[in-house]
N, C-alpha and C positions, 0 to 999 in steps of 0.2 A: 423134817421137809425140807428146811431149808437146804438141806444136803442132797436131795433129789433133783433140784433144779440144774440143768443144763447151764444155766449162768453163771452157778456157782462152782460148779464142776468146772468150766474152761477156766474160772479165775484161778482154782486153788491148782490146776494145772500147770497154766502158765506161772503161776506165783513160785511153787515149786521148782519149774524149769527155771526157772530165773536164777531162784536163791542155789540151787547146783552148782549153775553156770559161772554167777559171780563170784559165788564162794571161792573156787575154784581159782577163776582169773585171780580173784583177791589174794588168796594163798599164791598163785604162781611169781604175783606182781610184788607181794611182801618179798619175797626169797632173792627175786632177782633184786631189785632192790638194796637190800642186806648184803647180798653179792657183790655188787655195784660198789657200794661205798665202803666196806671192808677193802674189795680190791685196790679202790682209792690210798686207801689209809697203806694197803702193803706197800704200794709207786711210791706214795709219801716217804716213808720209815726205808726203802732201799735207796731213796733218792737221800736222804740226810745220812743215810749209812755210806754211801759213795761219798759224802760232800766232808761226813767225820773224817773218812780213810783219806782224802786226799789234802786235809786242811794238816794232817798231822804224821803226813808221810816223811816232809823234810826233817820236821824235831827228831822223828823215828832213828832216820838216817843217821842225823847228828848224834842221837843219842844225849838228846835234852828232854830228860826226865821231867823235871820238874817244871819246864814249859805246855809236855804233852800233857801231863796232870791239870795243869791250870786249864789248859783248852777244855778237855772233857770236861773239868767241871763245870766252865763257865756254861758251857752249851748244856750241860746236863740238868743245869737251873730252869731252863726255861716249862712254862707250863707246859706246852705242849710234846715234853717228854719224861717217861718217865726213870730214866737209871740209863746210862754209855757205860761199856766198862770194855777193857781189853783183856783177852785172856792168851795164857802161852799155851803151849802147844800139849805142856801136860796138865791142865784144866787150873792153872792158879792165877786169880786173878791180879794182873800186874797195875791196872789204870782203872780208876771206877771214877763217878760222878760222885757214889757214895764211899767216903773214904774209910768208912768203916768195915766195907770188903775188900781192902788191896791186901794182897795177900793170901785170902783165903783160898781155898780148894773147892771148887763145883762142885756137887754132887751130879754123874756124869748119867745117873738113873733118874734125876728130876726130869721133870715135863721142858723145860728147857735147854735142854743137853742132850735127850734119849736119841732124837734124829739122827743127829750128827755120830752118836756111837752106839748107835744099834747093831753095828758089827760088829763089836768087841776093839774096835779101832776108830780111830779119826776119818770121817771120809775124805777125800782129798778135792774133789767135784762136785760141787751141790748146784741146782739151778737157784732161781730167784723163790720161786715157789714153794720148793724142798726145803730153803733157807729162812722162812718164815714159817709162823707158829703162834696159836692164841691159846693163853694158858690165864689161869685164877694164879693171883699169890696168894691167897687166902682161900680157903672153900667160903664159897658162899660171897665171894668179894667180887667189885669189878673184873670186868674180863681186859686183858693187856695183851697185846701185840708185840711179840719178840721178832727180830731181824738177825740173826749172824750171817756176817760177814767175813771169809775167809783171807787170811792176809799172806799171802804166796811169796816165796821167794825168788826174789825177782835179781836180776845180775847186779843192779845197784848194793843189793842186798850181801850176797857174796863176796863182793870186789870191795864192801866199806871199811876200812881200817879197824872200825871199832867193833867190830863183830867178829865171830867165831862160827857162823854159819854154813855146814858142808854145802854146797853145790846140789848135793842130789836130797836135800830136803826141801820139800815141795811146800806143806802149809807150815808157817813160824807161829800163829797166831790166829785168834778171832776177835774182830769187833762185832759185840751185843751191844744192840739199841732195842732198846724197849719201852713201847709208847703206850699210854692209855688209853683202852676205846670208848670209858666211859662217856666221852661227848657223842662218838659216834654211835652209842646202844641208845643214849637218847633218840639220835636222829630217827633211827630204825623204829623205836616206838612209838614215835611222832608220826613216823609215816605208816607203822603197822595202823595204830588208832583213826585218824584221815581214810586209808582206805578204806578200813571197816565200817567207817560212817558214811564214807561213799556208798560203799554194795548194799548196805541195811537201806540207805535213802533210797536209791536205785531201785531195790527190789520192792521199796515200799510205793513209789513214783507208780515203776511200771503194771504193779500191781492194780493200784489205785483207776491206770488210765486204761489197763484191760477191762478193770473191772466194769471203767463206764461207756467204752467203745461195745462190749458184749452187752451189758445192758440195752444201748441202742440200736446195735446192731442184732442182735442176736434173742434176748428175753423180751424184749418190746414186741416183735413180728411175730414169737413163738405166742407170745401171750393173745394176741390178736387172732392167732389160728384157733389155738387151742379154745378161745370163745366161741370164733366163728364156728365150729367143729360143732361144738354145745350145741349152739342156738340152732344149726343146722339139724343136729340129730332130734331136738326138741320140735324139729317143724318149721323152721323160720326157713325157709329156701331162700328168701328175697335180701336174704343177709350177702353183702359184701365185704373185701379186704381193700383200703385203699391203695391203690397200685403207684405206688409213689415210688419203687425203686427198680433200680437196674440189674441188681444180682440174683443170684439163686433162691435169694429168699422173697424177690421179686418175683419172678418167675413161676414161685410156689401159689404167691398172692393169685395171679393170673389164672394158673392152672386152676386155684380152687374156686376163682367165680366163673370160670367157665364149666367147671364143675358144676358147683350149685345150680348155674345156667340150663345145662343141660340136665339135670336130676326135677328142675322145675318144669322144664319141657317135657322130660319123659313124665312127671305127675299129671301135668296139665293133658298128653296123650291120652295116657291110661285113662284117667277120669273121663276123656272124652267118648275114650273105646268105650269103657265102661258104660258110659250115657247111651253113647249109641245102641250097645247090645241091651240097657235097659229098654229105650226107644224099640229096638226091634221085637222084643220079649212083650213089650208093652204093646207094639200096634197088632202084634195076630191078635191077643185078648182084646183091643178096641175092635176089633171088625167083629168080631163074635157080641162081645156084651153090651158097644154104646152103639153101633150103628142101628140095630133095631129099635131100642126106644128115642133114638133119633129119627130114627123113620116115622114111629106110632107120633112124636110129639108134632112134625111135622106134619102129616097128615092131619091131627086134628086142629092144626092151628090154623092151617089152609084153609080148612071148612068152616071153622067157626068165621074166621075172616068174612067169609063168602056170608055166610048168614049176617053178619052183624055191619052191613052195609050202612045201617042207619045211627050207628052208635059211633059218631066218630072219635071218641077218647077211647073206647075199647078197640077201635080200629089200630088207634096207633099202636096200644099196648102189644094188640097181637103181630103186628108188622116188625117189631122188635124181637117178638120170640123166633118168629118165623126167620128174620135176619138171623139171630145169633146162632138157630139151630142148625141154618145152613152154612155160615162161618164153620159150625163145631165139625158138621161131616167134612167141610173140607181140610179141615187140620187133619182131620184122622185117614182122607184117603193121601193125602200129604207125607203121615208117617208111614205108611202103608208102602209108599211107592220109596218112600229112601231107606226101608228097611228090606225091599225086596232088589235092589240093584244083584244081578249075579254076573258070571262071564256071559259075554253075547254067544248067540246061538249063529254064526253067522252064514249067509249064503246069498249069490247074486239077486240083486233085485235091484229095482227102477226109483233110485232117488224121487223122481220125479212124482211117481206114483206113490209114495210114501207119504210126500208134502202132500198129493192133492187128498189120501185118506185123511191124514190130522189136520184138512180144511173140513172136511167137511165134518167131524165128529164136531168141530166149535163155530160152526159158520152163524146156526141160532142163537147164539151166547151171542158173537158178535153182532148179529144185526140187533138186536137188542140193546146193545149198547151206542149201535150206530156206530159203527167201525166196519169198514170196506178193508176187503182179503182181495189184494190184485196179487196172483199169478203168472209169473214170465217168466217160464221154465225154456231151458235149452234142449229144444227137442234132439239134440246130437251125445246126449249123453250117456255115457259107457255105464252098465249096470258094476254095480259095488258089491263087494264081499259084507256085509253088513247082517245086524239082526234087525229083522223089518219091525219087529213090535216096539223093542227098546226104542230102536230111532224115531219113530210115530212118536213116543210119549216124550221124547225130545221137543218135536216142532210143534204139539199141541198145548206146553210147559211156556214154549218161547211167545207161542200166539196169542193164550192167557194172558204174561206177563205184559206184552204189549199193549192189548187192548188196555188192561188195570194203568199202564203209563198215560194210553192216551185220554182215558178218562169218560165223565158225561156228556163231554161237549163233540165228541165223534172225531173220526179221524181215518186216516188208511195205514194199512199195514201190507208194505210190499215184500215180497217174495221173488229172490230171481236166483237161479241155477247158473252154472258156466262148468267145464270140464278145462282143468290148468294142467301145465306141467311144468315141476316144480323143481329145482336143486335146494338137496337138503338144507343149506345154508336159510335161515328164520322158520323153516316149518321143523325142525326135529328140535323135540326136547329135551335137554338131559334130566332124565328118569332118576338117574343113579350116579354119583362121585364118592370114589375112596381117596383116601392120602395110600401113601406107599404101605402106612401101616396097618392099612384095612377101618379106617374111622371114615364113617360117614361123613359128607358135605354138605350133603341138602340141606338147607333151612326152609321151614315150613311156615314161623313164624313172619319171615321178613319176605313180603312177596313184591316180587315184579312182572307189574300188567297180567295179576291175579294169580301169578306162575311162583310156587317153590324157587326161592332162590340158592345159588351156591355158594356159601361161607367160607371165608378164606382168613387167616389172620395175617395183617398186613402191619409191614413196619418203614418208614421211611423219614429221615431227618429227624430221626431219636421222638418220634409220634408213635405211639402203636395201638391197632383199633381192627377192625374187621372190615372187610369191603365186602359185598354181598354184588354176585355174577349175575348177570341174566340168565337163564338157564334154558331160552331159548338161544340156539345155535347159530354164532355170528352175529345176534341182532344188537350186543352192545347194552348203551344201557346201562351200565353198571351203575350201583349204588355205593358212595366211598365214606366210611363209617369217621375217618380222619382227615385233614385238611391235605393234599400232597399236589406235588411241585409235577406240570405235565413233564418235565423236561427230564426228569429222574425216575428210574426203572426201582420200580415196589419191592421189596423183599418179599416173597409170599410164604406162608408156611399153613399146616394144619391147625387148627384152632383146639384139638385135641393132645395132641402129640409133638408139636412145636415142629414137625418134619419138615425140611425142605423142599418146596415145588418147584423149584425155580431148576430148570436146566443146565448145566454144564456145558458150557462151548455152544450153546443154542441162541441164534439171535433170530430177532424177527424179520423175516422179508421185507416188510413195509416201510421200516422207522430204526433198525436195528440195537432195537433193547432186547430185554432178555425176556425168556417164553419160560413160562410155568406150563405145567402138564399134572392133570390127573387121571385117574382110572373113573371109565364108564362103563362096568359090566354089561352085557358082554360084547360090547363093542370097541374097545380097545381105549386108548389115550384121548384126553382132548385136550390141544395147545392152544395156548392164546397168549396173547402181547401181554409185558407186565408193566407196560409205558400206560398211564393214566391218559386217554383220549386217544389211544390207538384200538382200533375195534378188530383187530385181527386174531381169526382162531381156525384152527385146525381139524378135522376130525376125519382123519385118511381111513378109516372103516365106514362110515358114514359116506362120507365123499366118495368110495369107489363104487358105490353104489349108484351114483347116476342121479339124474333127472327120476321123477316120478311123479303119475299122473295122480290128481289129487280133484272130487270131486266137491266143489264150494258153492254153499248153501249163503244167500245173504238175508236175513230180516230185519227188515227196516221196519220203524215206526214213526211218526209225526207226532209223539209225545211227549211228557214235560222234560225227557232225560234226565240222566244221574250227574249228579255233582262228582265232580272229578274226584273229592276226597274220597268216594265213596265206592268207585272203579275197582281199586287190588281187592275188595273185600267182599265183591257179590257174589262172589262163587265159595264162599266160607260157611258151612252150615250153621242154620239158623241166624244167619246175618240177614235182615232184612231191611228194605229203605223204607215200606208201606205201613212202618208204624204196625196198630194192633189187625191191621189186615192181611199179614204176611206170616207167615210161618219159617220162613228163612231157608226152606229147603229144597226149595225148587230150582232153583241154578245149580247147587251143589249136588242135585239129579244128574241133571243134564250134563255139568263137569265129567262125571264120573261116566256116564254112558260114553260119550265121545273119548275121554281118555281111555277107556275099555277096546274102543274102535281103532285105540294107536292115532288118531287124529286129534286135534286143536277145534278152541273153542276161542273168539278174542269177541272184544268189546269195543262199539265206537261211539261214543256219547260226549255230550256236551248240554247240559241244565239249559233249559227251554226250548232245543235246537233238534231233538228224537232221537232216536238209539237206533245201532245196527248191529246185531249179531253176525257174526261170519264163522261160519263153519267149514271145516274141509275137512275130507274122509278119502282115506287111499281107496285108490278103485282096487287094487292088488294087498293083499292083506301081507 
């Protein structure tokens, strides 16, 4: 099992590489050291032979044999010298530090003489390298270094009175100096041992260091990743890996966390889709299976309520039945409305007339709750391309919600309309956003002013996280998930593939900072300033359309208002601020209808100060 681990494989590979590399280095180093030491001994032997030759030259010219013999004997007794001898041209030993050798003929085929006589006659000229030899006096014995130094026939030799050497003779004899290499061999063996110990220590130390680093930098992160993948495979999509590294494994950890977040989001969306689909199927069945029994229960309980006026206790129970039956019927109706959202069938219609029809439908209900409905239409309102039935449903739901917010104390709902000519900035929503590699950037979990945001990965001053752009074009108000210096440009990239979104060579026309860009099909690129605090954006294809006419309808109530922490979620399905009284589907139905009309809906509210819903619908589709 250990052999299959990547850390073991890396350590073994590095150890093997170190073993081969250091072994080769040690071999070369030992050979080089041995050659260097031997070369030093050769140089010393050459200098010694020259010194012996110079020291005996005067005695040789004077034919002082006893003095020559005594000098060679005395020098040969030194511990660093094995033997000194002088041979004549015939190979006879005429002087030697070993008196027993004097007068003997040397073996010209022996190791010490072979080089000079390899051609069958004495060589007249040899360089220093060729005059040096290493041999063993006895098989298996210590090595010995010998150097021969030819004694050439100089003018002082052929003119001397005591000699009879012809001028034509080049070599008179040979000085042979032999040095023991036992000490040099000990130094070489010691150096070999030191290098071998060093090489082995280096290999072990390097392998240990590599093992520790691989364990820390590779094994542990990979084990965490394997464990995380196993937990995710088991269904735990909330598990994350610590993002403490800045290398490739850190990037992998961040990518893994992003992947699990996306999987969690996808699973949630799938679950939500399944839930909505199930609700749609349930609503279709509920309309036929529950409405009729509920009508019967409501009819008979209302009838009994009239017949039991003299029985207060029974009346209270019947009122509970009537109230809960009405509530159940409203839930069924909300489910039906939510499941029936469809593509609007647009036609030119008068928005004021649609508002008036919606008001007439809820007029009685509002009167019972002591709520006054005040209509202030703009008589010059142009006709807009809308689905009148769906839009009527929007206003009915808004009026009913406003009445619930006002409560039993009574109040006023004010509806006003106007025509506006608006530039695309602030009214156009970015509904699609893609990185260069076609990954989606829209984030439905983090909402700004109730709308999905555009999520980008950001890096600044070593901090890395996410920023969420307001999907309303040119509005600013982005959310930053990491601390960012307003004076520095942010590095922005895709959360999925880390592809950079910064445009090379582009600068913000307002502050000179870098510019990011992403595609919003089918309307081209959306560009923006990459510096915090600068809200500059440009969307050329949308800007090219110029100003557009919109019908604006404002529905204001003087009710309890909505707390700030609830504003961002009120358009989400099944989110309600009414507790048991609400289903959480009314505003999501409104959102879907308005969005299908390419319009916008926003809310202005403050707890205790009332609420205003603002609808803007394009006059032309």
